[in-house]
PDB file of N, CA, C and O in Angstrom:
ATOM      1  N   UNK A   1     103.215  29.174 -14.045  1.00  0.00           N
ATOM      2  CA  UNK A   1     102.542  29.341 -15.316  1.00  0.00           C
ATOM      3  C   UNK A   1     102.720  30.782 -15.795  1.00  0.00           C
ATOM      4  O   UNK A   1     102.518  31.728 -15.033  1.00  0.00           O
ATOM      5  N   UNK A   2     103.091  30.935 -17.037  1.00  0.00           N
ATOM      6  CA  UNK A   2     103.273  32.261 -17.627  1.00  0.00           C
ATOM      7  C   UNK A   2     101.908  32.829 -18.007  1.00  0.00           C
ATOM      8  O   UNK A   2     101.088  32.165 -18.642  1.00  0.00           O
ATOM      9  N   UNK A   3     101.690  34.087 -17.596  1.00  0.00           N
ATOM     10  CA  UNK A   3     100.459  34.789 -17.961  1.00  0.00           C
ATOM     11  C   UNK A   3     100.809  35.929 -18.900  1.00  0.00           C
ATOM     12  O   UNK A   3     101.860  36.560 -18.783  1.00  0.00           O
ATOM     13  N   UNK A   4      99.897  36.176 -19.837  1.00  0.00           N
ATOM     14  CA  UNK A   4     100.103  37.229 -20.830  1.00  0.00           C
ATOM     15  C   UNK A   4      98.929  38.190 -20.835  1.00  0.00           C
ATOM     16  O   UNK A   4      97.809  37.834 -20.468  1.00  0.00           O
ATOM     17  N   UNK A   5      99.209  39.424 -21.261  1.00  0.00           N
ATOM     18  CA  UNK A   5      98.162  40.407 -21.525  1.00  0.00           C
ATOM     19  C   UNK A   5      98.277  40.806 -22.994  1.00  0.00           C
ATOM     20  O   UNK A   5      99.359  41.146 -23.473  1.00  0.00           O
ATOM     21  N   UNK A   6      97.157  40.761 -23.699  1.00  0.00           N
ATOM     22  CA  UNK A   6      97.134  41.200 -25.087  1.00  0.00           C
ATOM     23  C   UNK A   6      96.278  42.459 -25.175  1.00  0.00           C
ATOM     24  O   UNK A   6      95.205  42.540 -24.576  1.00  0.00           O
ATOM     25  N   UNK A   7      96.768  43.431 -25.925  1.00  0.00           N
ATOM     26  CA  UNK A   7      96.019  44.644 -26.231  1.00  0.00           C
ATOM     27  C   UNK A   7      95.949  44.718 -27.752  1.00  0.00           C
ATOM     28  O   UNK A   7      96.957  44.513 -28.429  1.00  0.00           O
ATOM     29  N   UNK A   8      94.762  45.010 -28.295  1.00  0.00           N
ATOM     30  CA  UNK A   8      94.663  45.041 -29.755  1.00  0.00           C
ATOM     31  C   UNK A   8      93.590  46.004 -30.243  1.00  0.00           C
ATOM     32  O   UNK A   8      92.647  46.338 -29.526  1.00  0.00           O
ATOM     33  N   UNK A   9      93.765  46.435 -31.481  1.00  0.00           N
ATOM     34  CA  UNK A   9      92.759  47.201 -32.218  1.00  0.00           C
ATOM     35  C   UNK A   9      92.738  46.672 -33.646  1.00  0.00           C
ATOM     36  O   UNK A   9      93.728  46.139 -34.145  1.00  0.00           O
ATOM     37  N   UNK A  10      91.587  46.833 -34.292  1.00  0.00           N
ATOM     38  CA  UNK A  10      91.465  46.474 -35.700  1.00  0.00           C
ATOM     39  C   UNK A  10      91.043  47.718 -36.466  1.00  0.00           C
ATOM     40  O   UNK A  10      90.369  48.595 -35.926  1.00  0.00           O
ATOM     41  N   UNK A  11      91.441  47.784 -37.707  1.00  0.00           N
ATOM     42  CA  UNK A  11      91.090  48.917 -38.560  1.00  0.00           C
ATOM     43  C   UNK A  11      90.584  48.394 -39.891  1.00  0.00           C
ATOM     44  O   UNK A  11      90.891  47.254 -40.240  1.00  0.00           O
ATOM     45  N   UNK A  12      89.838  49.154 -40.636  1.00  0.00           N
ATOM     46  CA  UNK A  12      89.556  50.581 -40.475  1.00  0.00           C
ATOM     47  C   UNK A  12      88.483  50.824 -39.414  1.00  0.00           C
ATOM     48  O   UNK A  12      87.633  49.973 -39.150  1.00  0.00           O
ATOM     49  N   UNK A  13      88.552  52.020 -38.814  1.00  0.00           N
ATOM     50  CA  UNK A  13      87.588  52.438 -37.812  1.00  0.00           C
ATOM     51  C   UNK A  13      86.309  52.913 -38.478  1.00  0.00           C
ATOM     52  O   UNK A  13      86.324  53.396 -39.610  1.00  0.00           O
ATOM     53  N   UNK A  14      85.225  52.773 -37.775  1.00  0.00           N
ATOM     54  CA  UNK A  14      83.940  53.355 -38.177  1.00  0.00           C
ATOM     55  C   UNK A  14      83.284  53.810 -36.888  1.00  0.00           C
ATOM     56  O   UNK A  14      82.898  52.987 -36.058  1.00  0.00           O
ATOM     57  N   UNK A  15      83.156  55.119 -36.717  1.00  0.00           N
ATOM     58  CA  UNK A  15      82.618  55.642 -35.470  1.00  0.00           C
ATOM     59  C   UNK A  15      81.102  55.500 -35.357  1.00  0.00           C
ATOM     60  O   UNK A  15      80.552  55.608 -34.261  1.00  0.00           O
ATOM     61  N   UNK A  16      80.423  55.260 -36.476  1.00  0.00           N
ATOM     62  CA  UNK A  16      78.970  55.140 -36.444  1.00  0.00           C
ATOM     63  C   UNK A  16      78.495  53.729 -36.104  1.00  0.00           C
ATOM     64  O   UNK A  16      77.493  53.554 -35.412  1.00  0.00           O
ATOM     65  N   UNK A  17      79.208  52.745 -36.587  1.00  0.00           N
ATOM     66  CA  UNK A  17      78.799  51.354 -36.385  1.00  0.00           C
ATOM     67  C   UNK A  17      80.041  50.470 -36.358  1.00  0.00           C
ATOM     68  O   UNK A  17      80.968  50.659 -37.145  1.00  0.00           O
ATOM     69  N   UNK A  18      80.048  49.508 -35.446  1.00  0.00           N
ATOM     70  CA  UNK A  18      81.202  48.605 -35.355  1.00  0.00           C
ATOM     71  C   UNK A  18      81.309  47.780 -36.634  1.00  0.00           C
ATOM     72  O   UNK A  18      80.360  47.088 -37.003  1.00  0.00           O
ATOM     73  N   UNK A  19      82.464  47.847 -37.321  1.00  0.00           N
ATOM     74  CA  UNK A  19      82.638  47.051 -38.540  1.00  0.00           C
ATOM     75  C   UNK A  19      82.671  45.555 -38.225  1.00  0.00           C
ATOM     76  O   UNK A  19      82.926  45.152 -37.090  1.00  0.00           O
ATOM     77  N   UNK A  20      82.413  44.751 -39.237  1.00  0.00           N
ATOM     78  CA  UNK A  20      82.367  43.295 -39.064  1.00  0.00           C
ATOM     79  C   UNK A  20      83.652  42.758 -38.450  1.00  0.00           C
ATOM     80  O   UNK A  20      83.599  41.881 -37.588  1.00  0.00           O
ATOM     81  N   UNK A  21      84.806  43.267 -38.876  1.00  0.00           N
ATOM     82  CA  UNK A  21      86.076  42.766 -38.343  1.00  0.00           C
ATOM     83  C   UNK A  21      86.229  43.064 -36.859  1.00  0.00           C
ATOM     84  O   UNK A  21      86.828  42.270 -36.133  1.00  0.00           O
ATOM     85  N   UNK A  22      85.703  44.189 -36.395  1.00  0.00           N
ATOM     86  CA  UNK A  22      85.777  44.523 -34.974  1.00  0.00           C
ATOM     87  C   UNK A  22      84.849  43.627 -34.161  1.00  0.00           C
ATOM     88  O   UNK A  22      85.203  43.193 -33.065  1.00  0.00           O
ATOM     89  N   UNK A  23      83.670  43.352 -34.696  1.00  0.00           N
ATOM     90  CA  UNK A  23      82.715  42.471 -34.025  1.00  0.00           C
ATOM     91  C   UNK A  23      83.295  41.067 -33.906  1.00  0.00           C
ATOM     92  O   UNK A  23      83.200  40.441 -32.850  1.00  0.00           O
ATOM     93  N   UNK A  24      83.898  40.571 -34.987  1.00  0.00           N
ATOM     94  CA  UNK A  24      84.504  39.236 -34.983  1.00  0.00           C
ATOM     95  C   UNK A  24      85.640  39.171 -33.960  1.00  0.00           C
ATOM     96  O   UNK A  24      85.736  38.209 -33.197  1.00  0.00           O
ATOM     97  N   UNK A  25      86.488  40.180 -33.944  1.00  0.00           N
ATOM     98  CA  UNK A  25      87.604  40.196 -32.997  1.00  0.00           C
ATOM     99  C   UNK A  25      87.098  40.165 -31.559  1.00  0.00           C
ATOM    100  O   UNK A  25      87.624  39.433 -30.721  1.00  0.00           O
ATOM    101  N   UNK A  26      86.080  40.961 -31.284  1.00  0.00           N
ATOM    102  CA  UNK A  26      85.485  40.997 -29.953  1.00  0.00           C
ATOM    103  C   UNK A  26      84.907  39.639 -29.570  1.00  0.00           C
ATOM    104  O   UNK A  26      85.094  39.179 -28.443  1.00  0.00           O
ATOM    105  N   UNK A  27      84.207  38.998 -30.501  1.00  0.00           N
ATOM    106  CA  UNK A  27      83.605  37.687 -30.233  1.00  0.00           C
ATOM    107  C   UNK A  27      84.679  36.636 -29.944  1.00  0.00           C
ATOM    108  O   UNK A  27      84.514  35.798 -29.057  1.00  0.00           O
ATOM    109  N   UNK A  28      85.774  36.687 -30.696  1.00  0.00           N
ATOM    110  CA  UNK A  28      86.866  35.731 -30.467  1.00  0.00           C
ATOM    111  C   UNK A  28      87.402  35.877 -29.046  1.00  0.00           C
ATOM    112  O   UNK A  28      87.565  34.883 -28.338  1.00  0.00           O
ATOM    113  N   UNK A  29      87.672  37.096 -28.635  1.00  0.00           N
ATOM    114  CA  UNK A  29      88.249  37.329 -27.310  1.00  0.00           C
ATOM    115  C   UNK A  29      87.256  36.992 -26.205  1.00  0.00           C
ATOM    116  O   UNK A  29      87.624  36.391 -25.196  1.00  0.00           O
ATOM    117  N   UNK A  30      86.002  37.377 -26.396  1.00  0.00           N
ATOM    118  CA  UNK A  30      85.005  37.117 -25.360  1.00  0.00           C
ATOM    119  C   UNK A  30      84.683  35.629 -25.221  1.00  0.00           C
ATOM    120  O   UNK A  30      84.292  35.180 -24.143  1.00  0.00           O
ATOM    121  N   UNK A  31      84.842  34.866 -26.297  1.00  0.00           N
ATOM    122  CA  UNK A  31      84.537  33.438 -26.213  1.00  0.00           C
ATOM    123  C   UNK A  31      85.756  32.597 -25.831  1.00  0.00           C
ATOM    124  O   UNK A  31      85.614  31.412 -25.529  1.00  0.00           O
ATOM    125  N   UNK A  32      86.933  33.185 -25.838  1.00  0.00           N
ATOM    126  CA  UNK A  32      88.144  32.460 -25.444  1.00  0.00           C
ATOM    127  C   UNK A  32      88.156  32.278 -23.922  1.00  0.00           C
ATOM    128  O   UNK A  32      87.468  32.988 -23.190  1.00  0.00           O
ATOM    129  N   UNK A  33      88.936  31.330 -23.481  1.00  0.00           N
ATOM    130  CA  UNK A  33      89.036  31.079 -22.042  1.00  0.00           C
ATOM    131  C   UNK A  33      90.077  31.998 -21.424  1.00  0.00           C
ATOM    132  O   UNK A  33      91.136  31.565 -20.970  1.00  0.00           O
ATOM    133  N   UNK A  34      89.738  33.292 -21.423  1.00  0.00           N
ATOM    134  CA  UNK A  34      90.624  34.320 -20.882  1.00  0.00           C
ATOM    135  C   UNK A  34      89.921  35.007 -19.729  1.00  0.00           C
ATOM    136  O   UNK A  34      88.705  34.897 -19.572  1.00  0.00           O
ATOM    137  N   UNK A  35      90.703  35.721 -18.918  1.00  0.00           N
ATOM    138  CA  UNK A  35      90.087  36.497 -17.852  1.00  0.00           C
ATOM    139  C   UNK A  35      90.489  37.963 -18.015  1.00  0.00           C
ATOM    140  O   UNK A  35      91.381  38.287 -18.799  1.00  0.00           O
ATOM    141  N   UNK A  36      89.843  38.818 -17.287  1.00  0.00           N
ATOM    142  CA  UNK A  36      90.095  40.254 -17.331  1.00  0.00           C
ATOM    143  C   UNK A  36      89.912  40.807 -18.744  1.00  0.00           C
ATOM    144  O   UNK A  36      90.713  41.623 -19.199  1.00  0.00           O
ATOM    145  N   UNK A  37      88.868  40.367 -19.435  1.00  0.00           N
ATOM    146  CA  UNK A  37      88.583  40.846 -20.788  1.00  0.00           C
ATOM    147  C   UNK A  37      87.915  42.203 -20.700  1.00  0.00           C
ATOM    148  O   UNK A  37      86.947  42.382 -19.961  1.00  0.00           O
ATOM    149  N   UNK A  38      88.443  43.172 -21.467  1.00  0.00           N
ATOM    150  CA  UNK A  38      87.868  44.513 -21.518  1.00  0.00           C
ATOM    151  C   UNK A  38      87.823  44.942 -22.982  1.00  0.00           C
ATOM    152  O   UNK A  38      88.866  45.159 -23.600  1.00  0.00           O
ATOM    153  N   UNK A  39      86.626  45.063 -23.533  1.00  0.00           N
ATOM    154  CA  UNK A  39      86.485  45.478 -24.927  1.00  0.00           C
ATOM    155  C   UNK A  39      85.907  46.882 -24.975  1.00  0.00           C
ATOM    156  O   UNK A  39      85.039  47.242 -24.180  1.00  0.00           O
ATOM    157  N   UNK A  40      86.403  47.665 -25.917  1.00  0.00           N
ATOM    158  CA  UNK A  40      85.937  49.034 -26.068  1.00  0.00           C
ATOM    159  C   UNK A  40      86.036  49.465 -27.514  1.00  0.00           C
ATOM    160  O   UNK A  40      86.527  48.709 -28.353  1.00  0.00           O
ATOM    161  N   UNK A  41      85.576  50.671 -27.819  1.00  0.00           N
ATOM    162  CA  UNK A  41      85.550  51.122 -29.209  1.00  0.00           C
ATOM    163  C   UNK A  41      86.936  51.386 -29.810  1.00  0.00           C
ATOM    164  O   UNK A  41      87.103  51.297 -31.026  1.00  0.00           O
ATOM    165  N   UNK A  42      87.920  51.706 -28.980  1.00  0.00           N
ATOM    166  CA  UNK A  42      89.234  52.058 -29.515  1.00  0.00           C
ATOM    167  C   UNK A  42      90.358  51.142 -29.065  1.00  0.00           C
ATOM    168  O   UNK A  42      91.509  51.344 -29.454  1.00  0.00           O
ATOM    169  N   UNK A  43      90.054  50.156 -28.267  1.00  0.00           N
ATOM    170  CA  UNK A  43      91.076  49.232 -27.812  1.00  0.00           C
ATOM    171  C   UNK A  43      90.473  48.147 -26.961  1.00  0.00           C
ATOM    172  O   UNK A  43      89.420  48.327 -26.349  1.00  0.00           O
ATOM    173  N   UNK A  44      91.146  47.026 -26.928  1.00  0.00           N
ATOM    174  CA  UNK A  44      90.654  45.853 -26.217  1.00  0.00           C
ATOM    175  C   UNK A  44      91.825  45.200 -25.498  1.00  0.00           C
ATOM    176  O   UNK A  44      92.949  45.194 -26.001  1.00  0.00           O
ATOM    177  N   UNK A  45      91.555  44.655 -24.329  1.00  0.00           N
ATOM    178  CA  UNK A  45      92.594  43.935 -23.599  1.00  0.00           C
ATOM    179  C   UNK A  45      92.020  42.648 -23.029  1.00  0.00           C
ATOM    180  O   UNK A  45      90.820  42.534 -22.779  1.00  0.00           O
ATOM    181  N   UNK A  46      92.898  41.696 -22.832  1.00  0.00           N
ATOM    182  CA  UNK A  46      92.526  40.444 -22.183  1.00  0.00           C
ATOM    183  C   UNK A  46      93.784  39.837 -21.583  1.00  0.00           C
ATOM    184  O   UNK A  46      94.896  40.063 -22.060  1.00  0.00           O
ATOM    185  N   UNK A  47      93.583  39.068 -20.535  1.00  0.00           N
ATOM    186  CA  UNK A  47      94.689  38.388 -19.873  1.00  0.00           C
ATOM    187  C   UNK A  47      94.352  36.918 -19.712  1.00  0.00           C
ATOM    188  O   UNK A  47      93.186  36.523 -19.671  1.00  0.00           O
ATOM    189  N   UNK A  48      95.400  36.124 -19.622  1.00  0.00           N
ATOM    190  CA  UNK A  48      95.204  34.709 -19.377  1.00  0.00           C
ATOM    191  C   UNK A  48      96.512  33.957 -19.469  1.00  0.00           C
ATOM    192  O   UNK A  48      97.583  34.547 -19.615  1.00  0.00           O
ATOM    193  N   UNK A  49      96.405  32.651 -19.380  1.00  0.00           N
ATOM    194  CA  UNK A  49      97.575  31.801 -19.533  1.00  0.00           C
ATOM    195  C   UNK A  49      98.145  31.944 -20.932  1.00  0.00           C
ATOM    196  O   UNK A  49      97.422  32.277 -21.871  1.00  0.00           O
ATOM    197  N   UNK A  50      99.440  31.694 -21.073  1.00  0.00           N
ATOM    198  CA  UNK A  50     100.119  31.891 -22.350  1.00  0.00           C
ATOM    199  C   UNK A  50      99.471  31.105 -23.486  1.00  0.00           C
ATOM    200  O   UNK A  50      99.245  31.658 -24.562  1.00  0.00           O
ATOM    201  N   UNK A  51      99.171  29.840 -23.270  1.00  0.00           N
ATOM    202  CA  UNK A  51      98.568  29.026 -24.332  1.00  0.00           C
ATOM    203  C   UNK A  51      97.216  29.577 -24.758  1.00  0.00           C
ATOM    204  O   UNK A  51      96.915  29.633 -25.950  1.00  0.00           O
ATOM    205  N   UNK A  52      96.406  29.982 -23.796  1.00  0.00           N
ATOM    206  CA  UNK A  52      95.074  30.500 -24.102  1.00  0.00           C
ATOM    207  C   UNK A  52      95.151  31.831 -24.852  1.00  0.00           C
ATOM    208  O   UNK A  52      94.410  32.050 -25.810  1.00  0.00           O
ATOM    209  N   UNK A  53      96.038  32.710 -24.422  1.00  0.00           N
ATOM    210  CA  UNK A  53      96.185  34.010 -25.091  1.00  0.00           C
ATOM    211  C   UNK A  53      96.709  33.820 -26.507  1.00  0.00           C
ATOM    212  O   UNK A  53      96.192  34.434 -27.441  1.00  0.00           O
ATOM    213  N   UNK A  54      97.718  32.987 -26.681  1.00  0.00           N
ATOM    214  CA  UNK A  54      98.291  32.792 -28.014  1.00  0.00           C
ATOM    215  C   UNK A  54      97.299  32.121 -28.965  1.00  0.00           C
ATOM    216  O   UNK A  54      97.262  32.447 -30.151  1.00  0.00           O
ATOM    217  N   UNK A  55      96.504  31.195 -28.457  1.00  0.00           N
ATOM    218  CA  UNK A  55      95.467  30.575 -29.276  1.00  0.00           C
ATOM    219  C   UNK A  55      94.430  31.618 -29.685  1.00  0.00           C
ATOM    220  O   UNK A  55      93.997  31.642 -30.837  1.00  0.00           O
ATOM    221  N   UNK A  56      94.030  32.479 -28.751  1.00  0.00           N
ATOM    222  CA  UNK A  56      93.060  33.527 -29.052  1.00  0.00           C
ATOM    223  C   UNK A  56      93.623  34.532 -30.049  1.00  0.00           C
ATOM    224  O   UNK A  56      92.899  34.986 -30.934  1.00  0.00           O
ATOM    225  N   UNK A  57      94.889  34.886 -29.925  1.00  0.00           N
ATOM    226  CA  UNK A  57      95.518  35.834 -30.862  1.00  0.00           C
ATOM    227  C   UNK A  57      95.548  35.246 -32.269  1.00  0.00           C
ATOM    228  O   UNK A  57      95.282  35.955 -33.239  1.00  0.00           O
ATOM    229  N   UNK A  58      95.864  33.977 -32.389  1.00  0.00           N
ATOM    230  CA  UNK A  58      95.855  33.323 -33.705  1.00  0.00           C
ATOM    231  C   UNK A  58      94.469  33.419 -34.338  1.00  0.00           C
ATOM    232  O   UNK A  58      94.338  33.807 -35.499  1.00  0.00           O
ATOM    233  N   UNK A  59      93.448  33.067 -33.581  1.00  0.00           N
ATOM    234  CA  UNK A  59      92.071  33.129 -34.098  1.00  0.00           C
ATOM    235  C   UNK A  59      91.663  34.562 -34.387  1.00  0.00           C
ATOM    236  O   UNK A  59      91.008  34.830 -35.394  1.00  0.00           O
ATOM    237  N   UNK A  60      92.039  35.474 -33.525  1.00  0.00           N
ATOM    238  CA  UNK A  60      91.741  36.891 -33.719  1.00  0.00           C
ATOM    239  C   UNK A  60      92.305  37.399 -35.041  1.00  0.00           C
ATOM    240  O   UNK A  60      91.595  38.049 -35.808  1.00  0.00           O
ATOM    241  N   UNK A  61      93.553  37.114 -35.310  1.00  0.00           N
ATOM    242  CA  UNK A  61      94.188  37.564 -36.552  1.00  0.00           C
ATOM    243  C   UNK A  61      93.523  36.940 -37.769  1.00  0.00           C
ATOM    244  O   UNK A  61      93.159  37.643 -38.712  1.00  0.00           O
ATOM    245  N   UNK A  62      93.368  35.652 -37.751  1.00  0.00           N
ATOM    246  CA  UNK A  62      92.789  34.964 -38.906  1.00  0.00           C
ATOM    247  C   UNK A  62      91.361  35.420 -39.198  1.00  0.00           C
ATOM    248  O   UNK A  62      91.014  35.695 -40.346  1.00  0.00           O
ATOM    249  N   UNK A  63      90.537  35.499 -38.155  1.00  0.00           N
ATOM    250  CA  UNK A  63      89.119  35.799 -38.363  1.00  0.00           C
ATOM    251  C   UNK A  63      88.867  37.278 -38.651  1.00  0.00           C
ATOM    252  O   UNK A  63      88.011  37.604 -39.474  1.00  0.00           O
ATOM    253  N   UNK A  64      89.595  38.177 -37.988  1.00  0.00           N
ATOM    254  CA  UNK A  64      89.360  39.606 -38.248  1.00  0.00           C
ATOM    255  C   UNK A  64      89.878  40.004 -39.630  1.00  0.00           C
ATOM    256  O   UNK A  64      89.261  40.836 -40.295  1.00  0.00           O
ATOM    257  N   UNK A  65      90.987  39.434 -40.073  1.00  0.00           N
ATOM    258  CA  UNK A  65      91.469  39.713 -41.430  1.00  0.00           C
ATOM    259  C   UNK A  65      90.507  39.164 -42.468  1.00  0.00           C
ATOM    260  O   UNK A  65      90.251  39.813 -43.483  1.00  0.00           O
ATOM    261  N   UNK A  66      89.973  37.975 -42.224  1.00  0.00           N
ATOM    262  CA  UNK A  66      88.998  37.391 -43.148  1.00  0.00           C
ATOM    263  C   UNK A  66      87.707  38.208 -43.188  1.00  0.00           C
ATOM    264  O   UNK A  66      86.991  38.194 -44.189  1.00  0.00           O
ATOM    265  N   UNK A  67      87.411  38.918 -42.096  1.00  0.00           N
ATOM    266  CA  UNK A  67      86.192  39.728 -42.020  1.00  0.00           C
ATOM    267  C   UNK A  67      86.394  41.153 -42.524  1.00  0.00           C
ATOM    268  O   UNK A  67      85.485  41.977 -42.425  1.00  0.00           O
ATOM    269  N   UNK A  68      87.591  41.456 -43.070  1.00  0.00           N
ATOM    270  CA  UNK A  68      87.787  42.761 -43.684  1.00  0.00           C
ATOM    271  C   UNK A  68      88.739  43.716 -43.002  1.00  0.00           C
ATOM    272  O   UNK A  68      88.903  44.844 -43.467  1.00  0.00           O
ATOM    273  N   UNK A  69      89.372  43.309 -41.920  1.00  0.00           N
ATOM    274  CA  UNK A  69      90.351  44.200 -41.292  1.00  0.00           C
ATOM    275  C   UNK A  69      91.506  44.437 -42.254  1.00  0.00           C
ATOM    276  O   UNK A  69      91.992  43.513 -42.906  1.00  0.00           O
ATOM    277  N   UNK A  70      91.933  45.680 -42.329  1.00  0.00           N
ATOM    278  CA  UNK A  70      93.095  46.011 -43.160  1.00  0.00           C
ATOM    279  C   UNK A  70      94.349  46.193 -42.311  1.00  0.00           C
ATOM    280  O   UNK A  70      95.464  46.278 -42.827  1.00  0.00           O
ATOM    281  N   UNK A  71      94.140  46.251 -41.000  1.00  0.00           N
ATOM    282  CA  UNK A  71      95.264  46.385 -40.078  1.00  0.00           C
ATOM    283  C   UNK A  71      94.826  45.878 -38.712  1.00  0.00           C
ATOM    284  O   UNK A  71      93.727  46.183 -38.248  1.00  0.00           O
ATOM    285  N   UNK A  72      95.684  45.113 -38.081  1.00  0.00           N
ATOM    286  CA  UNK A  72      95.467  44.681 -36.704  1.00  0.00           C
ATOM    287  C   UNK A  72      96.731  45.057 -35.937  1.00  0.00           C
ATOM    288  O   UNK A  72      97.828  44.592 -36.248  1.00  0.00           O
ATOM    289  N   UNK A  73      96.555  45.895 -34.945  1.00  0.00           N
ATOM    290  CA  UNK A  73      97.684  46.286 -34.099  1.00  0.00           C
ATOM    291  C   UNK A  73      97.537  45.554 -32.784  1.00  0.00           C
ATOM    292  O   UNK A  73      96.474  45.573 -32.165  1.00  0.00           O
ATOM    293  N   UNK A  74      98.616  44.905 -32.359  1.00  0.00           N
ATOM    294  CA  UNK A  74      98.525  44.227 -31.074  1.00  0.00           C
ATOM    295  C   UNK A  74      99.840  44.262 -30.340  1.00  0.00           C
ATOM    296  O   UNK A  74     100.920  44.377 -30.919  1.00  0.00           O
ATOM    297  N   UNK A  75      99.696  44.159 -29.052  1.00  0.00           N
ATOM    298  CA  UNK A  75     100.845  44.121 -28.167  1.00  0.00           C
ATOM    299  C   UNK A  75     100.607  43.011 -27.169  1.00  0.00           C
ATOM    300  O   UNK A  75      99.519  42.898 -26.604  1.00  0.00           O
ATOM    301  N   UNK A  76     101.615  42.196 -26.950  1.00  0.00           N
ATOM    302  CA  UNK A  76     101.517  41.111 -25.980  1.00  0.00           C
ATOM    303  C   UNK A  76     102.591  41.326 -24.924  1.00  0.00           C
ATOM    304  O   UNK A  76     103.768  41.486 -25.247  1.00  0.00           O
ATOM    305  N   UNK A  77     102.182  41.329 -23.665  1.00  0.00           N
ATOM    306  CA  UNK A  77     103.114  41.512 -22.553  1.00  0.00           C
ATOM    307  C   UNK A  77     103.081  40.315 -21.630  1.00  0.00           C
ATOM    308  O   UNK A  77     102.020  39.751 -21.361  1.00  0.00           O
ATOM    309  N   UNK A  78     104.248  39.930 -21.146  1.00  0.00           N
ATOM    310  CA  UNK A  78     104.352  38.906 -20.102  1.00  0.00           C
ATOM    311  C   UNK A  78     104.075  39.613 -18.784  1.00  0.00           C
ATOM    312  O   UNK A  78     104.694  40.630 -18.473  1.00  0.00           O
ATOM    313  N   UNK A  79     103.141  39.067 -18.013  1.00  0.00           N
ATOM    314  CA  UNK A  79     102.788  39.665 -16.738  1.00  0.00           C
ATOM    315  C   UNK A  79     103.725  39.174 -15.638  1.00  0.00           C
ATOM    316  O   UNK A  79     104.057  37.991 -15.568  1.00  0.00           O
ATOM    317  N   UNK A  80     104.135  40.082 -14.803  1.00  0.00           N
ATOM    318  CA  UNK A  80     104.960  39.724 -13.664  1.00  0.00           C
ATOM    319  C   UNK A  80     104.107  39.188 -12.539  1.00  0.00           C
ATOM    320  O   UNK A  80     102.879  39.254 -12.600  1.00  0.00           O
ATOM    321  N   UNK A  81     104.734  38.666 -11.529  1.00  0.00           N
ATOM    322  CA  UNK A  81     104.020  38.080 -10.387  1.00  0.00           C
ATOM    323  C   UNK A  81     103.070  39.080  -9.742  1.00  0.00           C
ATOM    324  O   UNK A  81     101.983  38.698  -9.309  1.00  0.00           O
ATOM    325  N   UNK A  82     103.455  40.351  -9.670  1.00  0.00           N
ATOM    326  CA  UNK A  82     102.618  41.350  -9.010  1.00  0.00           C
ATOM    327  C   UNK A  82     101.474  41.843  -9.900  1.00  0.00           C
ATOM    328  O   UNK A  82     100.662  42.645  -9.438  1.00  0.00           O
ATOM    329  N   UNK A  83     101.378  41.401 -11.143  1.00  0.00           N
ATOM    330  CA  UNK A  83     100.344  41.842 -12.070  1.00  0.00           C
ATOM    331  C   UNK A  83      99.232  40.824 -12.233  1.00  0.00           C
ATOM    332  O   UNK A  83      98.351  41.016 -13.071  1.00  0.00           O
ATOM    333  N   UNK A  84      99.243  39.769 -11.476  1.00  0.00           N
ATOM    334  CA  UNK A  84      98.224  38.714 -11.619  1.00  0.00           C
ATOM    335  C   UNK A  84      96.933  39.122 -10.970  1.00  0.00           C
ATOM    336  O   UNK A  84      95.965  38.362 -10.990  1.00  0.00           O
TER     337      UNK A  84
END
């Protein structure tokens, strides 16, 4: 089974309060069936099976853009056997 790691950020940033698009993105990732989820103020990562990660990325993009994100930066990596 192929495993993926996604790293993402949403913009615009607000250092005083998490914007709606960031909250939505976090909720999507935390509610997805992924493991090794790590959310933070400047970046977020999650790992899981390819289907689960790609489904979460689709929802993340759609929902965070609808919630006001003007930019979503993401990187998806295929994990090797030693990275599981």
